[in-house]
C-alpha positions as CSV (number, residue, x, y, z in Angstrom):
1,X,-1.9,-1.8,16.0
2,X,-0.9,1.6,14.5
3,X,-2.2,2.9,11.3
4,X,-3.0,5.5,9.3
5,X,-4.6,7.1,5.8
6,X,-1.9,9.7,3.8
7,X,-0.3,10.6,0.6
8,X,2.6,9.4,-1.2
9,X,4.8,12.8,-1.3
10,X,7.9,11.7,-3.1
11,X,11.0,9.6,-3.1
12,X,14.4,10.6,-1.7
13,X,17.5,9.5,0.2
14,X,18.1,9.0,4.0
15,X,21.9,9.0,5.1
16,X,22.8,7.3,7.6
17,X,25.7,8.1,10.8
18,X,28.0,5.1,8.7
19,X,28.1,7.3,5.5
20,X,25.5,4.7,3.9
21,X,22.6,6.0,1.7
22,X,19.1,4.3,1.5
23,X,16.1,5.1,-0.8
24,X,13.3,5.9,1.3
25,X,9.4,7.5,0.5
26,X,7.8,10.6,2.3
27,X,4.4,9.6,3.0
28,X,1.6,12.6,4.4
29,X,-0.5,11.4,6.8
30,X,-3.4,12.9,6.6
31,X,-6.0,13.8,9.4
32,X,-8.4,10.9,10.8
33,X,-11.3,10.2,12.8
34,X,-12.8,7.1,13.9
35,X,-16.2,6.7,12.6
36,X,-17.2,3.1,13.8
37,X,-15.7,0.5,16.3
38,X,-16.5,-3.3,15.3
39,X,-15.9,-6.3,17.1
40,X,-16.2,-10.1,17.5
41,X,-19.1,-9.5,20.3
42,X,-21.2,-7.1,18.1
43,X,-23.0,-7.6,14.7
44,X,-20.1,-7.4,12.7
45,X,-18.7,-10.2,14.3
46,X,-14.9,-9.5,14.0
47,X,-12.2,-6.6,15.4
48,X,-11.8,-3.8,12.9
49,X,-11.5,0.4,13.2
50,X,-13.3,2.7,10.5
51,X,-11.7,6.1,10.0
52,X,-12.5,9.1,7.7
53,X,-10.2,11.2,6.0
54,X,-10.3,14.0,4.4
55,X,-13.1,16.6,3.9
56,X,-15.9,17.1,1.4
57,X,-18.7,19.2,0.8
58,X,-21.1,16.5,-0.4
59,X,-22.0,13.0,0.2
60,X,-24.6,10.5,-0.5
61,X,-27.2,10.5,2.6
62,X,-26.3,7.2,4.0
63,X,-23.0,8.3,4.1
64,X,-23.8,11.7,6.0
65,X,-26.1,10.0,8.2
66,X,-23.4,7.4,8.9
67,X,-21.2,10.0,10.1
68,X,-23.9,12.5,11.3
69,X,-22.6,15.0,13.7
70,X,-18.6,14.0,12.6
71,X,-18.9,15.4,9.5
72,X,-18.3,14.5,6.0
73,X,-15.3,12.7,4.9
74,X,-13.5,12.4,1.5
75,X,-12.8,8.3,2.2
76,X,-14.1,5.4,4.8
77,X,-11.0,3.7,5.3
78,X,-11.4,0.2,7.6
79,X,-8.3,-1.4,9.3
80,X,-8.5,-5.2,10.7
81,X,-6.9,-4.6,14.6
82,X,-7.2,-6.9,18.1
83,X,-7.1,-4.3,20.4
84,X,-10.7,-2.1,18.3
85,X,-12.2,-1.9,22.1
86,X,-9.7,0.9,22.9
87,X,-10.8,3.0,20.1
88,X,-14.1,5.1,20.8
89,X,-16.3,6.7,17.6
90,X,-14.8,10.1,16.9
91,X,-11.4,10.1,18.6
92,X,-8.7,11.4,16.6
93,X,-5.9,9.3,15.7
94,X,-2.5,10.3,14.2
95,X,1.1,8.7,13.5
96,X,2.2,9.6,17.3
97,X,2.5,5.8,18.1
98,X,4.8,4.7,15.0
99,X,8.3,4.6,16.2
100,X,11.5,4.1,14.5
101,X,12.7,0.3,13.4
102,X,8.9,-0.8,13.4
103,X,8.0,-2.6,10.5
104,X,4.6,-1.9,8.2
105,X,2.4,-3.2,5.7
106,X,1.8,-0.7,2.7
107,X,-1.0,-0.6,0.6
108,X,-1.7,1.4,-2.5
109,X,-3.4,1.6,-6.0
110,X,-0.4,0.5,-8.6
111,X,0.0,3.2,-11.5
112,X,-1.8,2.8,-14.5
113,X,0.2,1.7,-17.8
114,X,-2.5,2.1,-20.8
115,X,-3.5,-0.6,-23.0
116,X,-0.8,-3.2,-22.6
117,X,-0.6,-6.8,-24.6
118,X,-0.4,-10.1,-23.4
119,X,3.4,-10.5,-23.2
120,X,4.0,-7.0,-21.1
121,X,0.9,-7.3,-18.9
122,X,1.0,-10.9,-18.0
123,X,5.2,-12.1,-18.7
124,X,4.1,-14.3,-21.4
125,X,7.4,-15.8,-23.1
126,X,6.2,-15.1,-27.1
127,X,6.6,-17.4,-29.9
128,X,9.6,-17.6,-32.2
129,X,11.3,-14.7,-34.0
130,X,11.6,-17.1,-37.1
131,X,10.1,-20.3,-38.6
132,X,7.2,-18.5,-40.6
133,X,6.2,-16.4,-37.1
134,X,5.4,-12.7,-38.2
135,X,3.6,-12.1,-35.0
136,X,5.9,-13.1,-32.1
137,X,4.1,-11.0,-29.5
138,X,0.4,-12.6,-30.1
139,X,-1.5,-14.3,-27.4
140,X,-2.1,-17.3,-29.4
141,X,-4.9,-19.9,-29.6
142,X,-7.6,-18.2,-26.7
143,X,-10.4,-21.6,-27.3
144,X,-10.3,-25.4,-27.9
145,X,-13.5,-27.3,-29.1
146,X,-15.2,-27.1,-25.6
147,X,-16.7,-25.4,-24.1
148,X,-16.9,-23.6,-27.6
149,X,-16.3,-20.2,-26.0
150,X,-13.6,-18.5,-24.4
151,X,-13.3,-19.0,-21.0
152,X,-13.9,-16.2,-18.4
153,X,-10.7,-14.7,-17.0
154,X,-8.5,-16.0,-19.8
155,X,-5.2,-13.9,-19.6
156,X,-5.4,-11.5,-22.6
157,X,-3.9,-8.0,-23.7
158,X,-6.2,-4.6,-21.5
159,X,-5.8,-2.4,-19.1
160,X,-2.5,-2.8,-17.3
161,X,-2.2,-1.4,-13.0
162,X,-4.4,0.4,-11.3
163,X,-4.7,-2.4,-9.0
164,X,-4.6,-2.9,-5.6
165,X,-0.9,-3.5,-4.4
166,X,0.8,-4.4,-1.0
167,X,3.9,-4.2,-0.2
168,X,5.2,-5.9,3.5
169,X,7.8,-5.2,6.0
170,X,8.8,-2.2,5.1
171,X,10.6,0.0,8.0
172,X,10.0,3.0,9.6
173,X,13.1,5.5,9.2
174,X,11.8,8.7,10.4
175,X,8.7,10.5,12.2
176,X,7.9,13.8,12.0
177,X,5.0,14.3,14.4
178,X,4.7,18.2,13.8
179,X,4.4,18.3,10.0
180,X,2.7,14.9,10.2
181,X,5.4,12.6,7.5
182,X,6.8,9.6,7.8
183,X,9.3,8.4,6.4
184,X,9.6,4.2,4.8
185,X,12.4,2.6,3.9
186,X,12.1,1.4,0.4
187,X,9.4,1.8,-2.5
188,X,5.6,2.5,-1.9
189,X,2.9,1.6,-4.7
190,X,1.3,4.1,-6.7
191,X,1.8,7.6,-8.1
192,X,2.6,10.6,-6.5
193,X,-0.3,12.2,-4.3
194,X,-1.9,9.0,-4.3
195,X,-3.9,7.6,-1.1
196,X,-1.7,4.8,0.5
197,X,-2.3,3.2,4.0
198,X,-0.1,2.1,6.3
199,X,-0.5,-0.5,9.0
200,X,1.7,-1.7,11.4
201,X,2.9,-5.2,11.8
202,X,3.9,-5.2,15.8
203,X,7.7,-6.0,14.9
204,X,9.9,-3.7,15.7
205,X,13.7,-4.1,14.5
206,X,17.1,-2.3,14.9
207,X,17.2,0.2,12.4
208,X,20.8,-0.5,10.9
209,X,22.7,-3.4,11.6
210,X,26.4,-2.9,12.7
211,X,28.5,-4.1,9.7
212,X,31.2,-6.6,10.9
213,X,34.6,-5.4,9.7
214,X,35.9,-8.1,7.3
215,X,40.0,-8.7,7.3
216,X,42.0,-8.7,4.2
217,X,43.5,-11.8,4.2
218,X,45.4,-11.4,1.4
219,X,48.8,-11.8,1.6
220,X,50.6,-8.3,0.6
């Protein structure tokens, strides 16, 4: 399975051969080194590959002891994969395995929206704007006789955004190995220079479907 850790650069446009314009997102892949291989036969009891990306001068003693001779990394990221046995500790991973038309899932951190009310944050309908209601965007009742306290997890106003978001089935439009760039069709969660995880689904589809020319049946 192909995977990468990168940064979201920006969105732009891609022009197809037939003149169609599609929105795309450019992702810069960071160098990755395999720091640990987990297998179902080992003590971890599942298949995964842990990679280190970025560079960091100082780190905790536990992480430094884990990476040892590989160096200090800015982030350690784990990817579930069935072919974990094909990777080795210290192996370098790049984007050369990706191909045009490959379907991928992208995980990122959504943009922070600050403090938001319950209607914007959770999509509440709100109260009527008349008949005695002077606060139509309020939350309303937050409790009842039992259990006589506010239930944990009740949807209320609070910090909106900065949450993990997964976008599935985006398509690879272009792969630039020299510049370590991968271009995906559609939007990717997060802000510019935000950390992004890209995982292949193992499916490859035609990049653009041939559109059938419709005959004009109208009588002239």
